[in-house]
N, C-alpha and C positions, 0 to 999 in steps of 0.2 A: 343447917346442913341436915339432910334427911338420911344420911348414911348411918347405920348403927355404929356404934363405939368400936366394935371388934373388927370392923372392916376398914381400918384406917392404916396408913403406911407406917404411922408411928411405932406399931409393934414390931415391924420387920427388921430394922436395925438393932432393936434390943434382943430379939431372937437370935439374930445373927451373932451378936457379941456373946451371948450365952452358949452357942453352939461352938464359937471360937475358943472360948475359955475352956469348954469341955475338952475339945481336941488338945488344948495345949497341955492340960492335966494328964490326959490319956497317953499322948505321945512322948512326955517328959523331955522336952527341949531344954536340957540344963544349959546349953551354951547360950540360949537366948535371954537377952536381958533388956530392959528398956534402955534406950540410947539416951546419953547424957544431954538432955534438952535442958535449956535454960528455963527458968520459972515463968518468965513471960511467954515462951513458946508453949509451954504446957496450959497457961491460962487461955491464950488465942484458941488453942486447940479445943479445949473444953467448952469454951464460949461457941465455937462453930458447931461442935458436936450438938450441944444442948439447943442452940438455934435450929439446927436441922431437924432435931426430934420435935420441937414445937411447931415448925412448919409442916412436918409429915402428919401432924394430927389433923391438919385441915386438908389432906389429899386422901380421899377414899380410894380403894381397890375393889375390883369385882373379879370373880373366878371367870377369867376369859382366856383368849389366846395370849394377850399381852402378860398376864399373869403367869402362865406356864413357861413362857419365853423367858421372863424375868427370873423365875425360879431356877431355871436352867442355868441361867448367867450366874445367880447366886451360888449355885452348887459348884459351878466351874471355879468360882472364886475361892470357895471353901477348899476345894482341893488343892488349888495353888497354895494357900495358906497351910495346909496340912504338909504338904511336900517341903514347905520352908521349916516347919516344926520338925520334920524328920531329919531334914539335914543338919539342923542345929542339936540333935542329940548327940551324946558322947560316943564317939567311934575310937575304939582302941587302936585301929589300925590307920586313923586319920588324925595326926597330932599337929597339923598346921595351925597356926594362929588364925588365919584368914579362911573362912569357909568358901571354898570354891567348887564344891561338888554338889550333886543334886540339882534342884531348882537354881542354886546359886551359881551354877555353871552357865545357865542362860539368862539370869537376871540378877543384877547385883542388889536390887530392892523388891524382892518378890512379895514381901509383906505389905509394903505400900501399894505394889500393883494389885495384889489380892484385895485389899481394902476398896480399891477403886472400882474393881470389877464388881465386887459384891455390892456396893452402894449403886452402881450403874444398873444391876439387876433389880434392886429394890426400886428404883425409880421407874423402871420399865414395867414392873408389876402394877404401878398405878396409872397407866398410860391413859391420858385424857387431855388432848390438845385443844379443848375448848375450856378448860379451867385456868383461870389466872393462876391460881395457887400451884398448879402443876407446872406452868412455865416458870414461875418463881423458883420451884424446885430444880429446874435444870440449872438456873442461875446460880443456885446455891451449890450445886455439883460442880459447876466451873470454878467456883470460889474454893471449894473443897480440894480439887485437882491442884489448883495454884498454890495453896497452903501446904499441901502434901509434898509438892515439888520443891518448895523452900525448905520443907524439913528434910527432904533427901539431900538436897544440897549441903545443908548443915551437917548431916550425918556424914556424908562423904569427907567433909573437912576434918571433922573429928576423928574419923577413921584413919585418915592420912596421918594426924598427929599422934594417934594412938599405936598404929601398926606401921607407919613409915612406907618404905619402898616396896614391901610385899603387898600392900594395899594398891599403891600406884601401879604395880605390875598388874595385879587383879583388874584394875580399872581398865588398862589397856586390852585385857583378854576378854572381858565380859561387859556386855552393854548395860547401861544404867537401868532399863525397864525390861526390854525383851527383845530378842532376835532369834530367827530360826537358824541363822548361820552360827556354827561354832568352829 
């Protein structure tokens, strides 16, 4: 591959992770925690993430229109993530167990949604439909969406067990991923 090492998509999700961690620390989302995933779920998730990073090493990007469009999509995903962190901060006037304000009033799983949006932006940054590795990257994205959806279903099951009827009522009121209706 004749592309310099620093023009590979590999660095984009790592940079995205660093930025997300920085916002998490700055915003201080004390109510946020890792959902109680099983060990096998964590192993699958880590394998898929490392596999994606390895795959992205072979997908270069150029500074062109697709790069800037992808960057805007990544920034949009980061905004959604920050709105989620902001909603998870401790609010003295909002003592409910289930967070149903802020971004969680339009999406029950804004962090999963933000992750998929940012990954979509990263993939668009490397736009090259003539590259086999780029097409494989899109297949990877589909797999990632499926795995994240299974994680969402598991998290909803755990939240029903943890929060009971309050979470069931929340599920009736707010869509799983996104809706403009409220």
